[in-house]
C-alpha positions, 0 to 999 in steps of 0.5 A: 500500500502506497501513501497518498501524494501530499502534493496531489490535488484533493479530489473532494475539493470543489475548485483547486483554484479557490472560489470563482469571483464571478460566481454569485454566492449560492446562499445569496437571498436575492438569488433565491428570491429571483429563483422563486419568482421564476418558479411562480412565473412558470406556474402561472404560464402553465395555468394559463396554457391549461385554461387556454387548451380547455377552451380551444375552438375545435374542441368546443365545437366538437363537444357541442355537436356531441352534446346536441346529438345526445339530446337530439336522439330523443327526437329521432325515430326509433332506428336512429335513436339507438345510433344517435345517442351513443354516437353523440356520447362517443363524440364527447368522450373522443373530444375529451380524450383527444384534447387531453392527449394533445394538451401541451400541459398536463396536470391533475385537476384539483378538487376546486377544478372538479367542483367547478366542472360539476357546477357548470354541468349542473348549471347546464342542466338547470338551464336546459330543463326549463327550456325543454319544458318550454319547448314541450309546452309550445309544442315545437316539432323537436323539443329536445333538439331545440332546447339543447341548441337554445341552451348552448346559445344561452351558455355561449353568451356566458362563455367569457365569465365562465372562462374567467371563473375557471381561470380563477378556480385553477389559479387559486387551487 
């Protein structure tokens, strides 16, 4: 066994020439705060992209078409009814699946976001049922379809406030 060379550089030393004067102090509080600001900025950008991807035009149109097809199935004659309702539901599920697969940002929804989504679905049905009752009372030719289209138009008018509320639910979750 040979003795270690006293003139050899220590392999455990960080820099044999000493600290670099141009390298900022890793314990500098300003550097730590700047890194924390960068993390918050990137999280905010991720949340914004998550909201933006949920309200893309093709995804919205496909979901609306599937939704209207599901409710229009109740107005269709019997051989078409069996095809139209599952086809509309399949379009909705395919839209959700494709949107999730193509999403540039993937994150698990929080309890607040899930609650917001359930509240929007409840709002949709709360708007749909009176419209359906009204179309049936007026004896319109295709009450389920007309009520679904009227509900989509009504909720389309509130798309911006719903998007802002969704963004706030995502931001504070």
